N, C-alpha and C positions, 0 to 999 in steps of 0.2 A: 084691749083696754082693761079687761078683767085681770089678765095675767100681770099687767103693769101694776095694778092696784094691789094684787096679792104680794108681789115682790116688795113693794113699799112697806106693806104691813109686816113682812118678815124682817126687813131691815130695821124697822122701828122696834120690833121685839128683841132683836139682837143688841140694841142699845141698852137694854135693861135685862138683868137676870130675872127670869120668871120661873115658876114651877114647871111650866110646859117645856121651857128650854132645858132645865136641869134633868127632867125625866127623859126627854128625847136624847140627851147626850149620854146618859148613864144606863138607861133601861130600867131604872129603879122607880117603883111607884111611890114609895115612901121616902121623902127627902132625908129623914133621919137615918136611912140605911146607906146613904152615900158615904163612902170612905175616901175615894180618890176622884178628883175632878179636874179636868183639863179644858179650859176655856180661852185658848190663845187666839189672838188676832181676829176677834169677832166684833170689834168696834164698840165694846161695852163701855158705857159711861156711868151707869147706875148699877150697883151691886144688888139692888132689889131684895129678894127673899133669900139670898145665899146664907144668911145668918141662921136659917132654919135647918141647915145641914149640920147639926150640932156634933155629929160624930166624924166630921171630916178630919182626915189625917194628913192628906197631901192635896195642895191646891195650886194650880198654875193659871195665873191671870195675865201673863205677859203679853205685850203687844196690843194693849187696848187704850182707852182714853180715860182711865179711872183717876179721880181726884179725891174722893171721899171713901175712907176705909171703915167708917162707923159700923156697917153691917158685919164686919169680921170680928167684932168684939166678943161675940157669943161663942166663938169657935175655940173652946178651951182645950180640945184634944189635937188641934192642928200642930203638926210637927215640921212640915216642909211647906214653905210658901214662896212662890215666885211672882213678883210684881214688876219685873223688869219692863222697861219701855212703856211707861204710863206717864201720868202728869201729877204724881204724888209729891206733896210738900210736907204733909203732916202725918206722922206715924203713931200718934197718940192712941188710937183705938187698939193697936197691937199690944198695948200694955196688958190686956186681959188674956192674951193667948199664951197662957203659962206653960204650955207644952212645946212651944216653938223651939226648934233646934237649928233649922236651916232657913235663912232669910235672904232673898235676892231682890234688891230694890235698885239695881243699876239702871241707869237711863231714865231717871226721874228728875225732880227739881228740888230735892232736899237742900235747903240753903246753908245750914250751919251745923256745927257739932252739937249745939244746944238742942237741936231737934232730935237728937239720938238719945237724950237722957231718959226719955220715957221707956226705953227698952232695957234699962239697967236692971230692973226687977226680974227679967226673964233669965232665971238661973240655968236653964238648960240650953240656952242659945250658945252654939259653938261654931257656927259657920255663917258669916255675914259677907254679902257682896254689895258694894256701893258703886263699883266700877268694873267694867268688863272690856278689856282692851281688844279682845277678839271681835266683838261686835261694835266697838267704839262707843260703848255706853258709859256714862259717868253721872255725876251729880255736882252741883256748885260747891258743896262741902268739900269735895275732893281737891279743890284748888288750894285749900289751906295747906301751907307747908308743913304744919305740925299735925295734919289730919291723921296719919297712920298711927303715930305715937299716942295721940289723944284717944283714938278709938280703942287701942290695945290696953291703955290704962283704964278706960271706962269699963271695958268688958274683959276682966282678967281670965275668964273661962273660955274665951274664944280660941279655937284651934286653927281655924282657916279664915283669912281675911282677903277678900278680892281674889280668891282662887289660889292663894299662897299659904302654905302651912306655916304657922307661927310657933307651934310647939310640937314636940315629939321628934322621932327619928327623921321623918321626912323633911322637917324644917331645918334640922342640922345639916343634912346633905345639901338642901337648897342653898343655905347660907354659905357653905363651903364652896359650892360652884360659883356663887355670886362673888365671893372673895377672890377666887381665881380670875374671874372676868375683870374685876376691878384692878387686880395686879397687872394683868396684861395691858389693860387700857392705860394704866399709869405710865407704862413704858412708851406710850405713843405720844406723850406730851413732854415738852421741854420749856421751862419758864412760862408755863401756862399756854403755850402755843402748840397746835397739832403738828406733829412731824410728818411731812409728806413722804410716803414710802413707795409710791407707785414706780419710781425709777431708781430703786435701791441698787447700788453697785455691789459687785461681788467682793470688793475689798473693804467692807465695813469692819469695824473693830471686832476682835475676837469675842469680846464680852457683850456685844450688842444685844444678842438674843437671850442672854442669861437672866434668870429670875433671881432677885436678891435672896441671899441666904436666909434672911429673916422670914421669908415666906415659904421656905421648904416644908415647915411643919404643916402648913395648911394643905399643901399638895399631898404630902404623905397621908394625912388623915382622910383626904378625899378619896385617894386610891383605896385605902382600907375600907371605907364605907361602901364604895362601889363594889369591891370584891365580896363584901359581906352580903350585899343585896343580890349579886349574881349567884352566890352560893345558895341562898335561900330560894331563888327562882329555880335552880337546878333540882333542889330537893322536892319542891312542889311539883315540878314536872315529872320527876320519877314516881312520886306518889300517885299523881293523876294517871300516868301510864299503867301503873299496877292496878289501880281501881278499874280502869277501862278494860284491861285484859281480863280481870276477874268477872266483870259484868258480862262481857262478850262470851266467856266460857260458860257462865251460868245460863245465859239465854240460849246458847247452842245446845246445852244438855236438855233444856225444857222443850226444844223443838223436835228432838229425836223421838221417833215413835216408840211406844212402850213395847217391850218384848215379853211375850207370854210363853211359859213352858208348856209343851204339849205332852 
């Protein structure tokens, strides 16, 4: 009977972030000393005293039942925040998190693009995730056909949106691959109808599998980018092998017994 009561008390504690919970999770006696905090899948509904961890840099609250983010407003040094799989509709308190760089709110109930305007002042924000296809997380705002364009226009400094790079070399390569996929898919339709190829006969036209000449430049550029990336990987591998070899040689010399002249 006592065990059952104790379990209920522990469950109630987990619904709210308390100093006891934070100290037991981090081993820190002073809440201001906590820099990294992971509170995933604990059934948390109330963020309680988490705002007292004013030096927090990384915070993971995914998989809870959080609706109110007000206690996070005091976390001015917070750089990485994961709130995926909660019940959040209002992001307004995050306006004060001026150091925020990486924000994951996939799997919540953010209704519209207007609800994202409060984040525009976060100049360091460069990675935003509102949907995650791997875990089938999304938000109602993502149903808007112009959602992606609107978000990129609203946040010109964003480098990654929903796990896809939107600027830099990686994004160029991603776009090239996507263009190739679109080109191949385009050849699968005729007059808007999908062409069935399961029973393709060997006497199809000679030009059936050819890609239009206008798309050759896309393919050539993709090959070039792939080769450049592979070349860089080989260089990094060679450097890593050299460093490992030097380290092993140095450690081997240290282990050898010292020789003394008689």
